[in-house]
TIKOLPA-249761 format. One record per residue (C-alpha): residue in three letters; x, y, z. Coordinates in steps of 0.25 Angstrom, whole numbers, plus 5000, padded with zeros to 4 digits. Example, Ala and Ser with C-alpha at 12.3 -4.5 7.8 and 13.67 -1.06 7.14 Angstrom:
BEGIN
ALA 5049 4982 5031
SER 5055 4996 5029
//
This chain:
BEGIN
MET 5006 5340 4844
ARG 5003 5340 4829
ASN 5001 5355 4827
PHE 5004 5369 4831
ARG 4991 5371 4839
GLU 4995 5359 4848
LEU 5009 5365 4849
ILE 5004 5378 4854
ALA 4994 5371 4863
LYS 5006 5366 4871
TRP 5007 5380 4877
PRO 4998 5383 4888
THR 4992 5395 4881
ILE 4993 5402 4867
ALA 4999 5414 4875
ALA 5010 5405 4881
PHE 5013 5400 4867
ALA 5014 5414 4861
ARG 5022 5419 4872
GLU 5032 5408 4872
CYS 5033 5409 4857
GLY 5035 5424 4857
ILE 5022 5426 4848
GLY 5009 5434 4851
TYR 4997 5427 4856
GLU 4989 5429 4844
CYS 4999 5423 4835
ALA 5000 5411 4844
ARG 4985 5410 4844
GLN 4984 5410 4829
MET 4995 5400 4829
LYS 4987 5390 4837
ASN 4974 5393 4829
ARG 4981 5391 4816
ASN 4989 5379 4821
SER 5001 5386 4815
ILE 5014 5392 4820
ASP 5021 5401 4810
GLN 5036 5396 4808
ALA 5041 5409 4812
HIS 5037 5405 4826
TRP 5042 5391 4826
VAL 5055 5394 4833
ALA 5048 5401 4845
VAL 5038 5390 4846
LEU 5048 5379 4846
GLU 5056 5387 4857
ALA 5043 5389 4865
ALA 5040 5374 4864
LYS 5054 5370 4868
SER 5053 5379 4880
ARG 5039 5372 4884
ARG 5045 5359 4881
ILE 5034 5356 4871
VAL 5036 5343 4864
ASP 5029 5336 4852
GLU 5021 5323 4853
ARG 5034 5315 4853
GLY 5040 5323 4865
ARG 5050 5331 4856
PRO 5051 5346 4857
ILE 5044 5354 4846
SER 5053 5356 4834
PRO 5053 5363 4821
THR 5049 5350 4815
THR 5037 5349 4824
LEU 5032 5363 4820
MET 5035 5359 4805
ASN 5026 5346 4807
MET 5015 5354 4813
SER 5016 5364 4802
ALA 5015 5353 4791
ARG 5003 5346 4798
ARG 4996 5360 4798
GLU 4999 5362 4783
ARG 4993 5348 4780
GLN 4980 5351 4786
PRO 4969 5354 4777
LYS 4966 5369 4776
LYS 4953 5375 4781
ASN 4942 5377 4770
VAL 4943 5391 4767
ARG 4934 5399 4756
LYS 4935 5412 4751
ASN 4925 5423 4754
GLU 4926 5436 4747
GLY 4941 5436 4747
ARG 4942 5431 4761
ALA 4945 5417 4766
VAL 4935 5412 4776
ALA 4934 5398 4782
ALA 4924 5389 4776
//
């Protein structure tokens, strides 16, 4: 798994991910949509992944390094083209 979206998909539902990580459903849904998990939630995500025995592509448990690598990959991706429209940012 190369990104946060793929990690979250290891749970059967977003609701299950949210419940096991101790966060609200909407927060979990936004994490998946944005392909990002705030670092404040990493400990809970790591514990939930450990409980589910979720492993990376090499068969190793998900670790802080795994999450840091996912975050770094996300940061290197080109940003969506955004233009200003009357003081508000809108997708181009």
